[in-house]
N, C-alpha and C positions, 0 to 999 in steps of 0.2 A: 686883150689879156697879154700884151707884150711884156717880156721880162719874167715870165714864169719859167722856172727851171725844174727839171726832173732828175732824180738820181735813182740808183739801183743798189740794193744790198743783198748779200747772200753769205752763207758760210763759205770759208775758203777751202772747199773740197778740192783735192788735187787730182781731178779727173782730166782726161785728155781734152775735153772741151772748155777748160777753164780759161786759157789764154784766148782761144777763138771767141768765147763769150765776151770777154773784156773788150776786145777789138770791135766786135759786132755791136755791143751795147753803146759804145761811144758814137759809132756811126748812126745808130738809131736816134740818138739825141741825149744820151745820159751825160749830165753835167757833174755827177758825183758817183763815186764807188765807196761803199762801206762794207766792212767785213766783221762778222761777229767774233767775239772772244769767249769761248766756252770750251775749256781744254779737254774735257772728257767727251765732248760731243763732236769735235771736228779739229783739224790742224790749226796751228797758231796763225792768227790773222796777219802777222807781219810778213809771212810768206806771200799771202795774197796781195798785200799792200806793195811789196817790192815788185811783184809781177805787174801790177797796175801802174806803178810808177814808170816801168819800162815800156809798157805797151799802150799808154795813152799819152795825149799831148796837152789837153786842156782841162780835163775833169779834176775836180777836187777828190782827194782820197784820204781815208782814215779809218780807224776802228769804230765800229758802230754796233756795240761799244765795248770798250775794255773796262776793267774794274780794279780798284785798289786791293782787292782781296788776294790776288795771285802774283802781283808784281811790285817789287820795291820801287819807289819813285825814281831812283837813279836808273833802274833797268827800263822803266817806261820812258823816261826822258831820252835816254840813249837810243832806244828803238824808234821813237817817233821823230827825233831829230835826224836820224839817218834817212828816214823816209822823206823828210822835208828836203834834205839835200838831193836825194835821188830824183825827186819829182820837180825839182827847181821851184820850190815854194808853193806847192799845191796841197800840202798836208794839213789836216786838222786832227786834234786829239779829242775823240769822242769818249766820254767817261760816264759810267753809271755806277750805282752802288754795288752791283754784283747780284745777279739773280741765278741763272742756271750754273754759272761758274762756281758760285759759292754753295748753292743748294745741293748740287750733285756731289760735292765732297764733304758735305755735312758740317759746314761752318757758316756762321751768320754773315750777312752782308754788313757793311760798315755803317756806323752811325753818322748822322748828318755832320757833326763837328769834325769827325775823322775824315769824312769825304772832302769837306772844304779844305782842310789842311793839306791833304794829299793832292787835290786838284791844283791849288795854288803853288804847291811845291814843284810839281812837274812843270808847270808853266814857267816859274821862275828859273828853274834849272836850265830850261831851253833858252830862255831870253837873256838871263843875267849870269848863267853858269854857276850860280850858288843859291842856296836856300837853307832855311832851318826847318827840320822836320822831327817832331817828337823830341825836341830839345837838343838835337844834334845838328851840327853844321855839315852840310853836304856840298860838294863841289864837283862840277864836270870839268875834266881836264883835257877836253878837246873842243873844237870850235863848233859848238851847237848854234842853231839859229832859232829865233822865236817861232812858236807854233800856236795857232789859235786854240783856245780851250773851249770845247762844246760840251755842255752839261746835258745829260739825257734824263728824261723822266716824264711821268704823266700825272702824278699827284701834285697837289698844291705846293707842298714844301719844296720838292725838287724843282718845279717850274720856277718858283720864286727865287730859289737859290741860283738857278741858271740866269735869270734876269739880273741878279745882283752881282755875280762874279764872272759870268761866262762871256766869252767873245761870240758864242753861238749857243743855241739850245736845240736839242733833238727831242721833238714831242713824240712820245711813245705811241700815241694813237691820235691821228687827226683825220679820221675817216668820215666825219660828219661835220656840217657847219657849226653845230652846237659845241662839239669838242674842240674845234679850231678856236671858236670865240672863248671858250673856257680857258684854254691854254694861254691865249693872248692876254687875257685879263690878269692872270697870275704872273706871267712873264713881265708885263708892264708894271705890276706892283713891285716885283723884285728889282726891276731897273730903276724905279723911282727911289728905292732905298739907297742906291749908290749914285744918285744925281744924274741918271741917264734916262733916255727915252727908249721905248721898245724899238724904235727905228735904228738905234745904235747896235742892235743885236741881230746876227744872222740866225734865222729860225728855219729849221727843216722839219716838216710834218711827215711822220710815217703813215702811209696809207696802203693797205694791202689790196692793190688793184690787180684784177685778173679778168681779161677779156675772154669770154667763152659763149656757148650757145644760149644758155639760160642762167638765171640766178641760182637755181637749184643745183645745176651742174658746177657752178663756181663754188658754191658752199661745199659740195662733195669733194671737189678737187683740193680745196684748202682747209678741209675739216680738221686734219691733223694739226695744222698750224693754228687754227682758231682755238682748238682745245689747249694747245701749249700756251698760247698767249693769255687765255682766260685764267689758267693756273698761275701764271706769273702775276697778272694784274690783280687778282683777287686772293692771292695767297695770304697776304698780311692784313689787308684792309678791304672792306666792301664798299665804303662810302667815300665821299669827298673826291671823286675823280670825274666829275662832270656828267655822270649818269645816275639817274634815280634807281636805287636798288631797294625793292620792297622786302618785307620780312620773309615772304614766300620765296622770292628769288634768292635771298641771302641763305636761306636754309638749303636750297638746292645747290648753291655754289659751294657751301661747306661740304655737302655730301660728295660733290664732284672732286673737290680738293682732296678729300680723304682717300678716294679711290684712284686718283690720277697716277699713272705709271710714267715717271720721268725718264725711264730708259727708252721709251718709245716716242718721246716728245716730238722729234723731228723726222719721224719715219713715215713717209707718205703711204707706204704699203700696209701700215698697221692701223686697224680701225678701233682698237680698244678705247682710246680716249674720246674719239668722236662718238662711238656707241654710247659711252657714258652720257655725253651731252644730250644725245637723242633720247635716251631713256628718261632723262630728267626734264625734258622739254625746254632745254636751254639753247639749243643750236640756233634757231632763228633769232631769238632775243640777242644773242651775242653777235651773230652775223650782221644784223642791222646796224650795230655799233662799229664793227671792226673791219668789215669787208666792203669793198667797192667792186662788185662783180656782176657779170651778165653780158648781154650783147653790147657791141661797140657803142651804139647810140646812147644807151642807158649809162654806160660807164663815162662817156664824155660829158653827159649832162650832170652826172654826180660830181665829177672832178671839177667842172666849171663852178659848181656851187661851192666847193671847198675854196677855190681861188677867190670867188666873190666874198667869202667870209674872212679872207686875209691870208690864205695859205699861198704864198708866192713860190715856195720851194717845197717840192713833194718828193719823198724818197719811197721807192716801191720795192719791198723784199721780193727776191726771186728764189723761192724755196722748192719749187717743183722739179722733178727729175730731169727735164729738158729745158734748161734756162734759156737756151738760144731761141727755142720756139716760143716760150712765154714772153721773152723780151721783144721778139719780132712782133707779137700781137699788141705790144704796147706802143709801137711806132705810130700808128694812126692816132692814138690818144694824145701822144706828145705833139704830133703835127697839128691836131685840131685845137689844142689848148695853148701850146707855147708859141 
């Protein structure tokens, strides 16, 4: 399994352990750092990216992910081009349509055509210093450098768009071999539309990996995050995401979505949303799809199955209160697989 890479992602919380965590994670084996962009939930990701650029030497760094909703393309291009300069060419521009960043301020995420225009505009501004956006000519008047465009998604349309226009794709959920295969099939279809192969695209699969004593303890630890991701994944569509959703499950997901409290989405200490999942009988159904958790041997076995399915790059969110401890527990997984 040589050539397998692991990355880590977390909100850019400005705690005292933030820089020590960055330095520790690279020593443990992290080849990528991603920082989320949700302005009402945590600080701006470019603060975290700047610190990562200064305190790492080899890892890739970029937003995971930013959105067209809250940043003009010239603003986005200026920010990521600066990170590219600071990191000496290690930046990527991870872009999604906008979930919590848009949802929490009561505005819709962008449509597919708007997303594509924005994405290619930012890439062109960095690489060529000029682009046309919404009928207007835009120009960067400083020496920006090209930055790879990585498209994020887990539904068929976004995965195919990533395969068609992206230098890379961030698969929102790659926690089972079936979901890895599903993503690869749609990325390959998109790549073919632009005369490319899936091998021409750098693909990173999000997998919520957590090493702990038991599977049940892992679900309890990450239940708040599981609930938040379920709300994002099933907010607009129940189907066509690589998982069979029965009518009964769909009804329960709608009830969960209606009662979900977005203000508590990423609070490990609040059980409201996890209790909702428990009361509806959805917790284990979701955990089997989205979490890779339990004792070390079980986690290693499941991660190896993802690699066998084609996931050569795996990014692991670090959402718990002590990221140095949870990242440390990932060390043996990275050593065993990579």
